[in-house]
C-alpha positions in Angstrom: -14.5 -13.9 114.6 -17.4 -14.4 112.3 -15.3 -14.4 109.2 -13.0 -16.9 110.7 -15.9 -19.2 111.5 -17.2 -18.9 108.0 -13.8 -19.8 106.4 -13.3 -22.6 108.9 -16.8 -24.1 108.1 -16.1 -23.6 104.3 -12.8 -25.4 104.6 -14.5 -28.2 106.6 -17.2 -28.7 103.9 -14.6 -28.6 101.2 -12.6 -31.3 102.9 -15.7 -33.5 103.3 -16.6 -33.1 99.7 -13.3 -33.2 97.9 -10.8 -35.0 100.0 -10.0 -38.5 98.8 -11.1 -41.1 101.3 -8.3 -43.4 102.4 -8.5 -46.4 104.7 -7.7 -45.8 108.3 -4.6 -47.7 109.5 -5.3 -47.2 113.2 -5.6 -50.3 115.4 -9.2 -50.1 116.8 -8.2 -52.2 119.8 -5.7 -49.7 121.1 -7.0 -46.6 123.0 -6.3 -43.3 121.3 -4.0 -42.0 124.1 -1.9 -45.1 124.0 -1.4 -44.7 120.2 -0.4 -41.0 120.7 2.0 -42.0 123.5 3.5 -44.7 121.2 3.9 -42.2 118.4 5.6 -39.6 120.7 8.0 -42.3 122.0 8.9 -43.3 118.4 9.3 -39.6 117.5 11.8 -39.0 120.3 13.9 -42.0 119.2 14.6 -40.7 115.7 17.7 -38.4 115.7 16.4 -35.8 113.2 13.0 -35.5 115.0 14.6 -35.0 118.3 16.4 -31.9 116.9 13.1 -30.6 115.5 11.2 -30.8 118.8 12.6 -27.6 120.2 11.9 -25.8 117.0 8.3 -27.0 117.1 7.9 -25.9 120.7 9.3 -22.5 119.8 6.9 -22.3 116.9 4.0 -23.0 119.2 5.1 -20.3 121.6 5.7 -17.7 118.9 2.2 -18.3 117.5 0.8 -18.0 121.0 2.7 -14.7 121.5 1.5 -13.2 118.2 -2.1 -14.3 118.6 -2.5 -13.2 122.2 0.2 -11.0 123.7 1.1 -9.0 120.5 -2.6 -8.3 119.9 -3.3 -7.4 123.5 -0.2 -5.5 124.5 0.9 -3.8 121.3 -2.0 -3.4 118.9 -5.0 -3.0 121.3 -3.2 -0.7 123.7 -1.5 1.5 121.1 -3.8 1.9 118.1 -7.0 0.3 119.3 -8.8 -3.0 119.3 -10.4 -2.3 115.9 -7.0 -2.9 114.2 -6.5 -6.4 115.6 -8.5 -8.0 112.8 -6.7 -6.2 109.9 -3.3 -7.0 111.5 -4.2 -10.7 111.8 -5.4 -10.7 108.2 -2.1 -9.2 107.1 -0.3 -11.9 109.1 -2.4 -14.7 107.6 -2.2 -13.4 104.0 1.6 -13.0 104.1 1.9 -16.4 105.8 -0.2 -18.0 103.0 1.6 -16.2 100.1 5.1 -16.8 101.4 4.4 -20.4 102.2 3.8 -21.0 98.5 6.8 -18.8 97.6 9.1 -20.5 100.0 7.9 -23.9 98.9 8.9 -23.0 95.3 12.1 -21.3 96.4 13.2 -24.4 98.4 13.7 -26.3 95.2 16.6 -24.0 94.3 17.9 -22.7 97.6 19.3 -25.0 100.4 17.0 -25.5 103.4 19.8 -24.2 105.8 19.8 -20.8 104.0 16.1 -20.4 104.3 16.0 -21.4 107.9 19.0 -19.1 108.6 17.2 -16.1 107.0 14.0 -16.9 109.0 16.0 -17.2 112.2 17.9 -13.9 111.8 14.6 -12.1 110.8 12.7 -13.6 113.7 15.3 -12.8 116.3 15.5 -9.2 114.8 11.7 -8.9 115.2 11.8 -10.1 118.8 14.6 -7.7 119.7 12.8 -4.9 117.9 9.6 -5.6 119.9 11.6 -5.6 123.1 13.1 -2.2 122.6 10.4 -0.5 120.6 8.0 1.9 122.3 4.6 1.6 120.5 3.1 4.8 119.3 -0.4 5.4 117.9 0.8 7.5 115.0 2.9 4.6 113.5 0.1 2.3 112.3 2.0 1.2 109.3 4.7 -0.3 111.6 2.2 -2.7 113.1 1.3 -4.0 109.6 4.9 -4.4 108.7 5.6 -6.3 111.9 2.5 -8.6 111.2 3.7 -9.1 107.6 7.2 -10.0 108.7 5.9 -12.3 111.4 3.8 -14.0 108.8 6.9 -14.4 106.6 8.9 -16.0 109.5 6.0 -18.3 110.4 5.7 -19.4 106.8 9.4 -20.4 106.9 8.9 -22.4 110.1 5.8 -24.1 108.8 7.1 -25.0 105.3 10.5 -26.2 106.5 9.2 -28.2 109.5 6.6 -29.9 107.2 9.3 -30.5 104.6 11.6 -32.1 107.1 8.9 -34.4 108.3 8.0 -35.4 104.8 11.5 -36.3 103.7 12.6 -38.1 106.8 12.4 -41.8 106.5 10.3 -42.4 109.6 6.7 -43.3 109.1 5.4 -42.4 112.5 6.9 -39.0 112.9 4.4 -37.1 110.7 1.5 -38.3 112.8 2.5 -36.3 115.8 4.1 -33.4 114.0 1.7 -30.9 115.4 1.6 -32.4 118.9 4.7 -30.6 120.2 3.7 -27.4 118.5 0.1 -27.6 119.8 1.3 -28.2 123.3 3.4 -25.1 123.3 0.6 -23.1 121.7 -1.9 -24.3 124.3 0.5 -23.5 127.1 1.1 -20.0 125.7 -2.6 -19.3 125.2 -4.4 -21.0 128.0 -1.9 -21.0 130.8 -1.5 -17.2 130.2 2.3 -17.0 130.5 3.5 -13.5 131.4 5.4 -12.9 128.2 4.4 -9.3 127.9 3.0 -7.1 130.6 0.8 -4.1 129.9 2.1 -0.9 131.4 
């Protein structure tokens, strides 16, 4: 947790120092919640964004699963709590590296093929986690699962961001993370019984 806070603070300072300042286009007379509601309504009116909403909600739920249930029910129970950090580092590093690789690859490969590979791999991971019985002597398998989950998450992040950036709707990008954050919040804070510890 300490390393995460250090990196978060460093990123915040870098944003403050190096990010180019742009003028705010928000209407100061409108309340913030009213602007969010207006953006969500506009998001649901656009046909391509309506099709992305279930994917964003799935993305939030899968992140909630891997951050809480996977760590609690698979890693902590089978190999110990001391391996949670290194598994999450593996997930984060593969997510970062493959986000760059997929961004470069998407110039030459159609988006449908990339999303198809991510979907097949992610469904395969979820089915594997359903039927697999965790064992303490298979520590490498946990790292492979974390790396593959990071790869799948990199696909979802890059392709959803790309779809928002190329769609000719100016308000959709403002609430891109709203649907995903709602699902993540539901998965983390409402403590949905996705996995039960035996």
